[in-house]
PDB file as gemmi writes it, atoms N, CA and C in Angstrom:
CRYST1    1.000    1.000    1.000  90.00  90.00  90.00 P 1                      
ATOM      1  N   UNK A   1     -18.886  19.219  24.563  1.00  0.00           N  
ATOM      2  CA  UNK A   1     -18.956  19.539  23.148  1.00  0.00           C  
ATOM      3  C   UNK A   1     -17.556  19.766  22.578  1.00  0.00           C  
ATOM      4  N   UNK A   2     -16.698  20.501  23.313  1.00  0.00           N  
ATOM      5  CA  UNK A   2     -15.347  20.762  22.853  1.00  0.00           C  
ATOM      6  C   UNK A   2     -14.549  19.471  22.785  1.00  0.00           C  
ATOM      7  N   UNK A   3     -14.771  18.554  23.727  1.00  0.00           N  
ATOM      8  CA  UNK A   3     -14.048  17.292  23.739  1.00  0.00           C  
ATOM      9  C   UNK A   3     -14.394  16.459  22.505  1.00  0.00           C  
ATOM     10  N   UNK A   4     -15.652  16.487  22.098  1.00  0.00           N  
ATOM     11  CA  UNK A   4     -16.072  15.745  20.912  1.00  0.00           C  
ATOM     12  C   UNK A   4     -15.424  16.322  19.657  1.00  0.00           C  
ATOM     13  N   UNK A   5     -15.351  17.636  19.563  1.00  0.00           N  
ATOM     14  CA  UNK A   5     -14.733  18.269  18.397  1.00  0.00           C  
ATOM     15  C   UNK A   5     -13.227  17.987  18.344  1.00  0.00           C  
ATOM     16  N   UNK A   6     -12.584  18.022  19.503  1.00  0.00           N  
ATOM     17  CA  UNK A   6     -11.146  17.725  19.559  1.00  0.00           C  
ATOM     18  C   UNK A   6     -10.917  16.261  19.168  1.00  0.00           C  
ATOM     19  N   UNK A   7     -11.734  15.360  19.671  1.00  0.00           N  
ATOM     20  CA  UNK A   7     -11.629  13.942  19.323  1.00  0.00           C  
ATOM     21  C   UNK A   7     -11.853  13.721  17.839  1.00  0.00           C  
ATOM     22  N   UNK A   8     -12.858  14.401  17.277  1.00  0.00           N  
ATOM     23  CA  UNK A   8     -13.148  14.292  15.845  1.00  0.00           C  
ATOM     24  C   UNK A   8     -11.978  14.819  15.020  1.00  0.00           C  
ATOM     25  N   UNK A   9     -11.382  15.926  15.458  1.00  0.00           N  
ATOM     26  CA  UNK A   9     -10.232  16.487  14.752  1.00  0.00           C  
ATOM     27  C   UNK A   9      -9.038  15.533  14.802  1.00  0.00           C  
ATOM     28  N   UNK A  10      -8.830  14.895  15.943  1.00  0.00           N  
ATOM     29  CA  UNK A  10      -7.732  13.936  16.063  1.00  0.00           C  
ATOM     30  C   UNK A  10      -7.957  12.725  15.154  1.00  0.00           C  
ATOM     31  N   UNK A  11      -9.170  12.249  15.105  1.00  0.00           N  
ATOM     32  CA  UNK A  11      -9.493  11.108  14.240  1.00  0.00           C  
ATOM     33  C   UNK A  11      -9.297  11.489  12.771  1.00  0.00           C  
ATOM     34  N   UNK A  12      -9.763  12.675  12.389  1.00  0.00           N  
ATOM     35  CA  UNK A  12      -9.604  13.133  11.004  1.00  0.00           C  
ATOM     36  C   UNK A  12      -8.123  13.280  10.653  1.00  0.00           C  
ATOM     37  N   UNK A  13      -7.331  13.780  11.591  1.00  0.00           N  
ATOM     38  CA  UNK A  13      -5.891  13.910  11.362  1.00  0.00           C  
ATOM     39  C   UNK A  13      -5.223  12.561  11.199  1.00  0.00           C  
ATOM     40  N   UNK A  14      -5.625  11.588  12.014  1.00  0.00           N  
ATOM     41  CA  UNK A  14      -5.063  10.242  11.924  1.00  0.00           C  
ATOM     42  C   UNK A  14      -5.416   9.591  10.589  1.00  0.00           C  
ATOM     43  N   UNK A  15      -6.641   9.777  10.137  1.00  0.00           N  
ATOM     44  CA  UNK A  15      -7.069   9.213   8.850  1.00  0.00           C  
ATOM     45  C   UNK A  15      -6.285   9.866   7.709  1.00  0.00           C  
ATOM     46  N   UNK A  16      -6.097  11.173   7.772  1.00  0.00           N  
ATOM     47  CA  UNK A  16      -5.349  11.873   6.726  1.00  0.00           C  
ATOM     48  C   UNK A  16      -3.898  11.412   6.697  1.00  0.00           C  
ATOM     49  N   UNK A  17      -3.296  11.226   7.861  1.00  0.00           N  
ATOM     50  CA  UNK A  17      -1.907  10.755   7.925  1.00  0.00           C  
ATOM     51  C   UNK A  17      -1.787   9.339   7.372  1.00  0.00           C  
ATOM     52  N   UNK A  18      -2.746   8.488   7.689  1.00  0.00           N  
ATOM     53  CA  UNK A  18      -2.727   7.119   7.185  1.00  0.00           C  
ATOM     54  C   UNK A  18      -2.878   7.104   5.662  1.00  0.00           C  
ATOM     55  N   UNK A  19      -3.754   7.949   5.131  1.00  0.00           N  
ATOM     56  CA  UNK A  19      -3.950   8.021   3.684  1.00  0.00           C  
ATOM     57  C   UNK A  19      -2.680   8.507   2.987  1.00  0.00           C  
ATOM     58  N   UNK A  20      -2.017   9.479   3.571  1.00  0.00           N  
ATOM     59  CA  UNK A  20      -0.772   9.994   2.987  1.00  0.00           C  
ATOM     60  C   UNK A  20       0.315   8.921   3.004  1.00  0.00           C  
ATOM     61  N   UNK A  21       0.416   8.172   4.099  1.00  0.00           N  
ATOM     62  CA  UNK A  21       1.392   7.096   4.201  1.00  0.00           C  
ATOM     63  C   UNK A  21       1.130   6.016   3.155  1.00  0.00           C  
ATOM     64  N   UNK A  22      -0.130   5.658   2.969  1.00  0.00           N  
ATOM     65  CA  UNK A  22      -0.485   4.651   1.968  1.00  0.00           C  
ATOM     66  C   UNK A  22      -0.137   5.134   0.561  1.00  0.00           C  
ATOM     67  N   UNK A  23      -0.364   6.411   0.283  1.00  0.00           N  
ATOM     68  CA  UNK A  23      -0.059   6.960  -1.041  1.00  0.00           C  
ATOM     69  C   UNK A  23       1.446   6.926  -1.315  1.00  0.00           C  
ATOM     70  N   UNK A  24       2.251   7.248  -0.305  1.00  0.00           N  
ATOM     71  CA  UNK A  24       3.703   7.219  -0.507  1.00  0.00           C  
ATOM     72  C   UNK A  24       4.198   5.782  -0.694  1.00  0.00           C  
ATOM     73  N   UNK A  25       3.613   4.827   0.048  1.00  0.00           N  
ATOM     74  CA  UNK A  25       3.994   3.425  -0.115  1.00  0.00           C  
ATOM     75  C   UNK A  25       3.628   2.923  -1.506  1.00  0.00           C  
ATOM     76  N   UNK A  26       2.461   3.308  -1.994  1.00  0.00           N  
ATOM     77  CA  UNK A  26       2.026   2.884  -3.324  1.00  0.00           C  
ATOM     78  C   UNK A  26       2.962   3.460  -4.389  1.00  0.00           C  
ATOM     79  N   UNK A  27       3.319   4.729  -4.237  1.00  0.00           N  
ATOM     80  CA  UNK A  27       4.224   5.358  -5.197  1.00  0.00           C  
ATOM     81  C   UNK A  27       5.601   4.692  -5.178  1.00  0.00           C  
ATOM     82  N   UNK A  28       6.028   4.233  -4.005  1.00  0.00           N  
ATOM     83  CA  UNK A  28       7.329   3.570  -3.869  1.00  0.00           C  
ATOM     84  C   UNK A  28       7.357   2.238  -4.617  1.00  0.00           C  
ATOM     85  N   UNK A  29       6.255   1.522  -4.641  1.00  0.00           N  
ATOM     86  CA  UNK A  29       6.195   0.192  -5.257  1.00  0.00           C  
ATOM     87  C   UNK A  29       5.734   0.254  -6.714  1.00  0.00           C  
ATOM     88  N   UNK A  30       5.096   1.337  -7.128  1.00  0.00           N  
ATOM     89  CA  UNK A  30       4.545   1.473  -8.478  1.00  0.00           C  
ATOM     90  C   UNK A  30       5.659   1.429  -9.515  1.00  0.00           C  
ATOM     91  N   UNK A  31       5.488   0.625 -10.564  1.00  0.00           N  
ATOM     92  CA  UNK A  31       6.414   0.591 -11.679  1.00  0.00           C  
ATOM     93  C   UNK A  31       7.652  -0.258 -11.469  1.00  0.00           C  
ATOM     94  N   UNK A  32       7.773  -0.934 -10.334  1.00  0.00           N  
ATOM     95  CA  UNK A  32       8.917  -1.817 -10.123  1.00  0.00           C  
ATOM     96  C   UNK A  32       8.788  -3.050 -11.011  1.00  0.00           C  
ATOM     97  N   UNK A  33       9.907  -3.597 -11.426  1.00  0.00           N  
ATOM     98  CA  UNK A  33       9.870  -4.834 -12.209  1.00  0.00           C  
ATOM     99  C   UNK A  33       9.631  -6.009 -11.263  1.00  0.00           C  
ATOM    100  N   UNK A  34       9.327  -7.151 -11.824  1.00  0.00           N  
ATOM    101  CA  UNK A  34       9.049  -8.342 -11.013  1.00  0.00           C  
ATOM    102  C   UNK A  34      10.246  -8.703 -10.138  1.00  0.00           C  
ATOM    103  N   UNK A  35      11.437  -8.635 -10.699  1.00  0.00           N  
ATOM    104  CA  UNK A  35      12.644  -8.971  -9.931  1.00  0.00           C  
ATOM    105  C   UNK A  35      12.843  -7.991  -8.771  1.00  0.00           C  
ATOM    106  N   UNK A  36      12.581  -6.711  -9.018  1.00  0.00           N  
ATOM    107  CA  UNK A  36      12.731  -5.707  -7.960  1.00  0.00           C  
ATOM    108  C   UNK A  36      11.716  -5.916  -6.848  1.00  0.00           C  
ATOM    109  N   UNK A  37      10.489  -6.293  -7.209  1.00  0.00           N  
ATOM    110  CA  UNK A  37       9.455  -6.549  -6.208  1.00  0.00           C  
ATOM    111  C   UNK A  37       9.854  -7.738  -5.343  1.00  0.00           C  
ATOM    112  N   UNK A  38      10.302  -8.808  -5.981  1.00  0.00           N  
ATOM    113  CA  UNK A  38      10.713 -10.001  -5.224  1.00  0.00           C  
ATOM    114  C   UNK A  38      11.858  -9.661  -4.267  1.00  0.00           C  
ATOM    115  N   UNK A  39      12.817  -8.884  -4.731  1.00  0.00           N  
ATOM    116  CA  UNK A  39      13.944  -8.500  -3.883  1.00  0.00           C  
ATOM    117  C   UNK A  39      13.475  -7.657  -2.696  1.00  0.00           C  
ATOM    118  N   UNK A  40      12.572  -6.729  -2.951  1.00  0.00           N  
ATOM    119  CA  UNK A  40      12.075  -5.853  -1.897  1.00  0.00           C  
ATOM    120  C   UNK A  40      11.270  -6.643  -0.849  1.00  0.00           C  
ATOM    121  N   UNK A  41      10.467  -7.591  -1.307  1.00  0.00           N  
ATOM    122  CA  UNK A  41       9.678  -8.416  -0.382  1.00  0.00           C  
ATOM    123  C   UNK A  41      10.614  -9.235   0.504  1.00  0.00           C  
ATOM    124  N   UNK A  42      11.635  -9.828  -0.099  1.00  0.00           N  
ATOM    125  CA  UNK A  42      12.574 -10.642   0.676  1.00  0.00           C  
ATOM    126  C   UNK A  42      13.342  -9.798   1.691  1.00  0.00           C  
ATOM    127  N   UNK A  43      13.662  -8.560   1.354  1.00  0.00           N  
ATOM    128  CA  UNK A  43      14.366  -7.682   2.286  1.00  0.00           C  
ATOM    129  C   UNK A  43      13.501  -7.333   3.493  1.00  0.00           C  
ATOM    130  N   UNK A  44      12.225  -7.198   3.274  1.00  0.00           N  
ATOM    131  CA  UNK A  44      11.320  -6.801   4.358  1.00  0.00           C  
ATOM    132  C   UNK A  44      10.950  -7.943   5.291  1.00  0.00           C  
ATOM    133  N   UNK A  45      11.126  -9.178   4.844  1.00  0.00           N  
ATOM    134  CA  UNK A  45      10.762 -10.325   5.684  1.00  0.00           C  
ATOM    135  C   UNK A  45      11.917 -10.667   6.628  1.00  0.00           C  
ATOM    136  N   UNK A  46      11.585 -11.097   7.837  1.00  0.00           N  
ATOM    137  CA  UNK A  46      12.649 -11.473   8.781  1.00  0.00           C  
ATOM    138  C   UNK A  46      13.452 -12.665   8.274  1.00  0.00           C  
ATOM    139  N   UNK A  47      14.706 -12.746   8.694  1.00  0.00           N  
ATOM    140  CA  UNK A  47      15.595 -13.803   8.211  1.00  0.00           C  
ATOM    141  C   UNK A  47      15.178 -15.190   8.705  1.00  0.00           C  
ATOM    142  N   UNK A  48      14.379 -15.256   9.756  1.00  0.00           N  
ATOM    143  CA  UNK A  48      13.976 -16.566  10.291  1.00  0.00           C  
ATOM    144  C   UNK A  48      12.876 -17.226   9.458  1.00  0.00           C  
ATOM    145  N   UNK A  49      12.291 -16.493   8.515  1.00  0.00           N  
ATOM    146  CA  UNK A  49      11.265 -17.065   7.638  1.00  0.00           C  
ATOM    147  C   UNK A  49      11.954 -17.959   6.609  1.00  0.00           C  
ATOM    148  N   UNK A  50      11.476 -19.192   6.429  1.00  0.00           N  
ATOM    149  CA  UNK A  50      12.106 -20.112   5.463  1.00  0.00           C  
ATOM    150  C   UNK A  50      12.032 -19.574   4.027  1.00  0.00           C  
ATOM    151  N   UNK A  51      13.020 -19.959   3.227  1.00  0.00           N  
ATOM    152  CA  UNK A  51      13.090 -19.494   1.840  1.00  0.00           C  
ATOM    153  C   UNK A  51      11.846 -19.878   1.044  1.00  0.00           C  
ATOM    154  N   UNK A  52      11.300 -21.049   1.321  1.00  0.00           N  
ATOM    155  CA  UNK A  52      10.108 -21.520   0.616  1.00  0.00           C  
ATOM    156  C   UNK A  52       8.925 -20.573   0.867  1.00  0.00           C  
ATOM    157  N   UNK A  53       8.765 -20.167   2.105  1.00  0.00           N  
ATOM    158  CA  UNK A  53       7.668 -19.257   2.468  1.00  0.00           C  
ATOM    159  C   UNK A  53       7.901 -17.868   1.856  1.00  0.00           C  
ATOM    160  N   UNK A  54       9.157 -17.434   1.825  1.00  0.00           N  
ATOM    161  CA  UNK A  54       9.486 -16.142   1.211  1.00  0.00           C  
ATOM    162  C   UNK A  54       9.091 -16.138  -0.261  1.00  0.00           C  
ATOM    163  N   UNK A  55       9.425 -17.221  -0.968  1.00  0.00           N  
ATOM    164  CA  UNK A  55       9.095 -17.315  -2.386  1.00  0.00           C  
ATOM    165  C   UNK A  55       7.579 -17.324  -2.596  1.00  0.00           C  
ATOM    166  N   UNK A  56       6.865 -18.007  -1.708  1.00  0.00           N  
ATOM    167  CA  UNK A  56       5.406 -18.075  -1.804  1.00  0.00           C  
ATOM    168  C   UNK A  56       4.786 -16.684  -1.620  1.00  0.00           C  
ATOM    169  N   UNK A  57       5.264 -15.951  -0.619  1.00  0.00           N  
ATOM    170  CA  UNK A  57       4.750 -14.600  -0.368  1.00  0.00           C  
ATOM    171  C   UNK A  57       5.087 -13.678  -1.539  1.00  0.00           C  
ATOM    172  N   UNK A  58       6.311 -13.779  -2.046  1.00  0.00           N  
ATOM    173  CA  UNK A  58       6.722 -12.951  -3.183  1.00  0.00           C  
ATOM    174  C   UNK A  58       5.856 -13.242  -4.407  1.00  0.00           C  
ATOM    175  N   UNK A  59       5.537 -14.527  -4.636  1.00  0.00           N  
ATOM    176  CA  UNK A  59       4.665 -14.892  -5.759  1.00  0.00           C  
ATOM    177  C   UNK A  59       3.292 -14.249  -5.622  1.00  0.00           C  
ATOM    178  N   UNK A  60       2.744 -14.253  -4.411  1.00  0.00           N  
ATOM    179  CA  UNK A  60       1.426 -13.654  -4.179  1.00  0.00           C  
ATOM    180  C   UNK A  60       1.464 -12.147  -4.414  1.00  0.00           C  
ATOM    181  N   UNK A  61       2.506 -11.490  -3.919  1.00  0.00           N  
ATOM    182  CA  UNK A  61       2.616 -10.039  -4.082  1.00  0.00           C  
ATOM    183  C   UNK A  61       2.753  -9.689  -5.563  1.00  0.00           C  
ATOM    184  N   UNK A  62       3.616 -10.408  -6.275  1.00  0.00           N  
ATOM    185  CA  UNK A  62       3.815 -10.150  -7.700  1.00  0.00           C  
ATOM    186  C   UNK A  62       2.518 -10.396  -8.466  1.00  0.00           C  
ATOM    187  N   UNK A  63       1.801 -11.467  -8.128  1.00  0.00           N  
ATOM    188  CA  UNK A  63       0.532 -11.757  -8.803  1.00  0.00           C  
ATOM    189  C   UNK A  63      -0.499 -10.654  -8.607  1.00  0.00           C  
ATOM    190  N   UNK A  64      -0.620 -10.161  -7.378  1.00  0.00           N  
ATOM    191  CA  UNK A  64      -1.577  -9.076  -7.108  1.00  0.00           C  
ATOM    192  C   UNK A  64      -1.181  -7.802  -7.846  1.00  0.00           C  
ATOM    193  N   UNK A  65       0.123  -7.487  -7.843  1.00  0.00           N  
ATOM    194  CA  UNK A  65       0.572  -6.281  -8.532  1.00  0.00           C  
ATOM    195  C   UNK A  65       0.373  -6.394 -10.038  1.00  0.00           C  
ATOM    196  N   UNK A  66       0.559  -7.603 -10.584  1.00  0.00           N  
ATOM    197  CA  UNK A  66       0.340  -7.814 -12.014  1.00  0.00           C  
ATOM    198  C   UNK A  66      -1.139  -7.638 -12.351  1.00  0.00           C  
ATOM    199  N   UNK A  67      -2.025  -8.166 -11.489  1.00  0.00           N  
ATOM    200  CA  UNK A  67      -3.465  -8.027 -11.712  1.00  0.00           C  
ATOM    201  C   UNK A  67      -3.895  -6.565 -11.718  1.00  0.00           C  
ATOM    202  N   UNK A  68      -3.268  -5.771 -10.875  1.00  0.00           N  
ATOM    203  CA  UNK A  68      -3.616  -4.345 -10.766  1.00  0.00           C  
ATOM    204  C   UNK A  68      -2.886  -3.485 -11.793  1.00  0.00           C  
ATOM    205  N   UNK A  69      -1.974  -4.074 -12.546  1.00  0.00           N  
ATOM    206  CA  UNK A  69      -1.241  -3.324 -13.563  1.00  0.00           C  
ATOM    207  C   UNK A  69      -0.178  -2.409 -12.982  1.00  0.00           C  
ATOM    208  N   UNK A  70       0.362  -2.777 -11.838  1.00  0.00           N  
ATOM    209  CA  UNK A  70       1.336  -1.928 -11.163  1.00  0.00           C  
ATOM    210  C   UNK A  70       2.775  -2.305 -11.477  1.00  0.00           C  
ATOM    211  N   UNK A  71       3.008  -3.442 -12.134  1.00  0.00           N  
ATOM    212  CA  UNK A  71       4.370  -3.883 -12.417  1.00  0.00           C  
ATOM    213  C   UNK A  71       4.924  -3.145 -13.618  1.00  0.00           C  
ATOM    214  N   UNK A  72       6.189  -2.788 -13.542  1.00  0.00           N  
ATOM    215  CA  UNK A  72       6.887  -2.218 -14.679  1.00  0.00           C  
ATOM    216  C   UNK A  72       7.414  -3.338 -15.551  1.00  0.00           C  
ATOM    217  N   UNK A  73       7.898  -2.985 -16.727  1.00  0.00           N  
ATOM    218  CA  UNK A  73       8.421  -3.993 -17.634  1.00  0.00           C  
ATOM    219  C   UNK A  73       9.893  -4.228 -17.360  1.00  0.00           C  
ATOM    220  N   UNK A  74      10.326  -5.442 -17.609  1.00  0.00           N  
ATOM    221  CA  UNK A  74      11.740  -5.779 -17.507  1.00  0.00           C  
ATOM    222  C   UNK A  74      12.466  -5.036 -18.624  1.00  0.00           C  
ATOM    223  N   UNK A  75      13.716  -4.641 -18.440  1.00  0.00           N  
ATOM    224  CA  UNK A  75      14.439  -3.916 -19.490  1.00  0.00           C  
ATOM    225  C   UNK A  75      14.507  -4.681 -20.809  1.00  0.00           C  
ATOM    226  N   UNK A  76      14.724  -5.982 -20.780  1.00  0.00           N  
ATOM    227  CA  UNK A  76      14.788  -6.765 -22.015  1.00  0.00           C  
ATOM    228  C   UNK A  76      13.429  -6.792 -22.700  1.00  0.00           C  
ATOM    229  N   UNK A  77      12.356  -6.920 -21.917  1.00  0.00           N  
ATOM    230  CA  UNK A  77      11.009  -6.926 -22.484  1.00  0.00           C  
ATOM    231  C   UNK A  77      10.681  -5.574 -23.093  1.00  0.00           C  
ATOM    232  N   UNK A  78      11.065  -4.501 -22.433  1.00  0.00           N  
ATOM    233  CA  UNK A  78      10.789  -3.162 -22.925  1.00  0.00           C  
ATOM    234  C   UNK A  78      11.499  -2.934 -24.254  1.00  0.00           C  
ATOM    235  N   UNK A  79      12.748  -3.375 -24.380  1.00  0.00           N  
ATOM    236  CA  UNK A  79      13.485  -3.216 -25.630  1.00  0.00           C  
ATOM    237  C   UNK A  79      12.833  -4.034 -26.736  1.00  0.00           C  
ATOM    238  N   UNK A  80      12.370  -5.234 -26.419  1.00  0.00           N  
ATOM    239  CA  UNK A  80      11.705  -6.072 -27.413  1.00  0.00           C  
ATOM    240  C   UNK A  80      10.387  -5.439 -27.856  1.00  0.00           C  
ATOM    241  N   UNK A  81       9.644  -4.841 -26.925  1.00  0.00           N  
ATOM    242  CA  UNK A  81       8.391  -4.182 -27.268  1.00  0.00           C  
ATOM    243  C   UNK A  81       8.634  -2.991 -28.187  1.00  0.00           C  
ATOM    244  N   UNK A  82       9.672  -2.213 -27.925  1.00  0.00           N  
ATOM    245  CA  UNK A  82       9.992  -1.056 -28.758  1.00  0.00           C  
ATOM    246  C   UNK A  82      10.368  -1.521 -30.159  1.00  0.00           C  
ATOM    247  N   UNK A  83      11.149  -2.590 -30.262  1.00  0.00           N  
ATOM    248  CA  UNK A  83      11.544  -3.120 -31.566  1.00  0.00           C  
ATOM    249  C   UNK A  83      10.323  -3.635 -32.322  1.00  0.00           C  
ATOM    250  N   UNK A  84       9.412  -4.290 -31.625  1.00  0.00           N  
ATOM    251  CA  UNK A  84       8.201  -4.807 -32.253  1.00  0.00           C  
ATOM    252  C   UNK A  84       7.327  -3.662 -32.755  1.00  0.00           C  
ATOM    253  N   UNK A  85       7.176  -2.623 -31.943  1.00  0.00           N  
ATOM    254  CA  UNK A  85       6.376  -1.474 -32.350  1.00  0.00           C  
ATOM    255  C   UNK A  85       6.995  -0.788 -33.551  1.00  0.00           C  
ATOM    256  N   UNK A  86       8.317  -0.669 -33.587  1.00  0.00           N  
ATOM    257  CA  UNK A  86       8.995  -0.036 -34.719  1.00  0.00           C  
ATOM    258  C   UNK A  86       8.777  -0.844 -35.989  1.00  0.00           C  
ATOM    259  N   UNK A  87       8.806  -2.166 -35.888  1.00  0.00           N  
ATOM    260  CA  UNK A  87       8.579  -3.022 -37.053  1.00  0.00           C  
ATOM    261  C   UNK A  87       7.141  -2.914 -37.532  1.00  0.00           C  
ATOM    262  N   UNK A  88       6.194  -2.760 -36.604  1.00  0.00           N  
ATOM    263  CA  UNK A  88       4.785  -2.631 -36.972  1.00  0.00           C  
ATOM    264  C   UNK A  88       4.516  -1.303 -37.673  1.00  0.00           C  
ATOM    265  N   UNK A  89       5.227  -0.261 -37.282  1.00  0.00           N  
ATOM    266  CA  UNK A  89       5.005   1.072 -37.833  1.00  0.00           C  
ATOM    267  C   UNK A  89       5.598   1.191 -39.224  1.00  0.00           C  
ATOM    268  N   UNK A  90       6.727   0.547 -39.487  1.00  0.00           N  
ATOM    269  CA  UNK A  90       7.391   0.645 -40.781  1.00  0.00           C  
ATOM    270  C   UNK A  90       6.474   0.077 -41.863  1.00  0.00           C  
ATOM    271  N   UNK A  91       6.322   0.861 -42.920  1.00  0.00           N  
ATOM    272  CA  UNK A  91       5.464   0.427 -44.014  1.00  0.00           C  
ATOM    273  C   UNK A  91       6.322  -0.257 -45.071  1.00  0.00           C  
ATOM    274  N   UNK A  92       5.803  -1.315 -45.682  1.00  0.00           N  
ATOM    275  CA  UNK A  92       6.578  -1.978 -46.731  1.00  0.00           C  
ATOM    276  C   UNK A  92       6.691  -1.077 -47.961  1.00  0.00           C  
ATOM    277  N   UNK A  93       7.825  -1.158 -48.661  1.00  0.00           N  
ATOM    278  CA  UNK A  93       8.043  -0.357 -49.867  1.00  0.00           C  
ATOM    279  C   UNK A  93       7.171  -0.914 -50.984  1.00  0.00           C  
ATOM    280  N   UNK A  94       6.666   0.002 -51.820  1.00  0.00           N  
ATOM    281  CA  UNK A  94       5.836  -0.437 -52.940  1.00  0.00           C  
ATOM    282  C   UNK A  94       6.722  -1.007 -54.032  1.00  0.00           C  
ATOM    283  N   UNK A  95       6.312  -2.141 -54.569  1.00  0.00           N  
ATOM    284  CA  UNK A  95       7.038  -2.793 -55.643  1.00  0.00           C  
ATOM    285  C   UNK A  95       6.623  -2.160 -56.976  1.00  0.00           C  
ATOM    286  N   UNK A  96       7.579  -1.851 -57.848  1.00  0.00           N  
ATOM    287  CA  UNK A  96       7.204  -1.311 -59.164  1.00  0.00           C  
ATOM    288  C   UNK A  96       6.633  -2.421 -60.047  1.00  0.00           C  
ATOM    289  N   UNK A  97       5.768  -2.036 -60.956  1.00  0.00           N  
ATOM    290  CA  UNK A  97       5.187  -3.005 -61.883  1.00  0.00           C  
ATOM    291  C   UNK A  97       6.285  -3.490 -62.828  1.00  0.00           C  
ATOM    292  N   UNK A  98       6.019  -4.611 -63.503  1.00  0.00           N  
ATOM    293  CA  UNK A  98       7.027  -5.180 -64.401  1.00  0.00           C  
ATOM    294  C   UNK A  98       7.359  -4.178 -65.503  1.00  0.00           C  
ATOM    295  N   UNK A  99       8.644  -4.025 -65.764  1.00  0.00           N  
ATOM    296  CA  UNK A  99       9.097  -3.139 -66.825  1.00  0.00           C  
ATOM    297  C   UNK A  99       9.267  -1.700 -66.369  1.00  0.00           C  
ATOM    298  N   UNK A 100       8.817  -1.357 -65.169  1.00  0.00           N  
ATOM    299  CA  UNK A 100       8.962   0.016 -64.687  1.00  0.00           C  
ATOM    300  C   UNK A 100      10.201   0.123 -63.816  1.00  0.00           C  
ATOM    301  N   UNK A 101      10.807   1.274 -63.868  1.00  0.00           N  
ATOM    302  CA  UNK A 101      11.959   1.527 -63.007  1.00  0.00           C  
ATOM    303  C   UNK A 101      11.433   1.991 -61.649  1.00  0.00           C  
ATOM    304  N   UNK A 102      12.126   1.621 -60.582  1.00  0.00           N  
ATOM    305  CA  UNK A 102      11.668   2.086 -59.266  1.00  0.00           C  
ATOM    306  C   UNK A 102      11.727   3.604 -59.169  1.00  0.00           C  
ATOM    307  N   UNK A 103      10.684   4.171 -58.619  1.00  0.00           N  
ATOM    308  CA  UNK A 103      10.601   5.617 -58.476  1.00  0.00           C  
ATOM    309  C   UNK A 103      10.713   5.954 -56.999  1.00  0.00           C  
ATOM    310  N   UNK A 104      11.642   6.828 -56.681  1.00  0.00           N  
ATOM    311  CA  UNK A 104      11.790   7.254 -55.296  1.00  0.00           C  
ATOM    312  C   UNK A 104      10.989   8.519 -55.096  1.00  0.00           C  
ATOM    313  N   UNK A 105      10.352   8.631 -53.961  1.00  0.00           N  
ATOM    314  CA  UNK A 105       9.527   9.795 -53.657  1.00  0.00           C  
ATOM    315  C   UNK A 105      10.425  10.985 -53.386  1.00  0.00           C  
ATOM    316  N   UNK A 106      10.086  12.085 -54.005  1.00  0.00           N  
ATOM    317  CA  UNK A 106      10.803  13.330 -53.772  1.00  0.00           C  
ATOM    318  C   UNK A 106       9.848  14.261 -53.070  1.00  0.00           C  
ATOM    319  N   UNK A 107      10.102  14.499 -51.815  1.00  0.00           N  
ATOM    320  CA  UNK A 107       9.179  15.288 -51.008  1.00  0.00           C  
ATOM    321  C   UNK A 107       9.146  16.754 -51.414  1.00  0.00           C  
ATOM    322  N   UNK A 108      10.174  17.240 -52.108  1.00  0.00           N  
ATOM    323  CA  UNK A 108      10.195  18.644 -52.474  1.00  0.00           C  
ATOM    324  C   UNK A 108       9.213  18.941 -53.605  1.00  0.00           C  
ATOM    325  N   UNK A 109       8.832  17.930 -54.432  1.00  0.00           N  
ATOM    326  CA  UNK A 109       7.902  18.133 -55.521  1.00  0.00           C  
ATOM    327  C   UNK A 109       6.456  18.108 -55.078  1.00  0.00           C  
ATOM    328  N   UNK A 110       6.177  17.580 -53.880  1.00  0.00           N  
ATOM    329  CA  UNK A 110       4.794  17.477 -53.418  1.00  0.00           C  
ATOM    330  C   UNK A 110       4.254  18.848 -53.092  1.00  0.00           C  
ATOM    331  N   UNK A 111       2.940  18.991 -53.279  1.00  0.00           N  
ATOM    332  CA  UNK A 111       2.311  20.256 -52.948  1.00  0.00           C  
ATOM    333  C   UNK A 111       2.319  20.459 -51.455  1.00  0.00           C  
ATOM    334  N   UNK A 112       2.657  21.633 -51.055  1.00  0.00           N  
ATOM    335  CA  UNK A 112       2.631  22.008 -49.656  1.00  0.00           C  
ATOM    336  C   UNK A 112       1.278  22.611 -49.351  1.00  0.00           C  
ATOM    337  N   UNK A 113       0.628  22.220 -48.257  1.00  0.00           N  
ATOM    338  CA  UNK A 113      -0.669  22.819 -47.913  1.00  0.00           C  
ATOM    339  C   UNK A 113      -0.505  24.317 -47.667  1.00  0.00           C  
ATOM    340  N   UNK A 114      -1.418  25.060 -48.205  1.00  0.00           N  
ATOM    341  CA  UNK A 114      -1.421  26.515 -47.982  1.00  0.00           C  
ATOM    342  C   UNK A 114      -0.451  27.244 -48.905  1.00  0.00           C  
ATOM    343  N   UNK A 115       0.172  26.534 -49.852  1.00  0.00           N  
ATOM    344  CA  UNK A 115       1.137  27.203 -50.736  1.00  0.00           C  
ATOM    345  C   UNK A 115       0.506  27.478 -52.067  1.00  0.00           C  
TER     346      UNK A 115                                                      
END                                                                             
């Protein structure tokens, strides 16, 4: 009976260690850009593997990570996205009707809530 409990405890410990290792590996790869993933894959492969095969494996890894939403954005893409979002948020200025002078909003004249 004691041997079974010790064996069960060892198995549970091994499973917990494996789960922790997988979590740290996932955190290490999470948010990397496509170029960083390709570089990391090539570093991990032995030098005797042909370049063609390395590129094929890197393509598969990048594709799977993209499907799972684990890839980070490239710096140029991130800057373009921020610029696009800023342009979407900016509201166009209202055009004055014919014969009217443009009126600028004065925030100090607006009613303050609770005042």
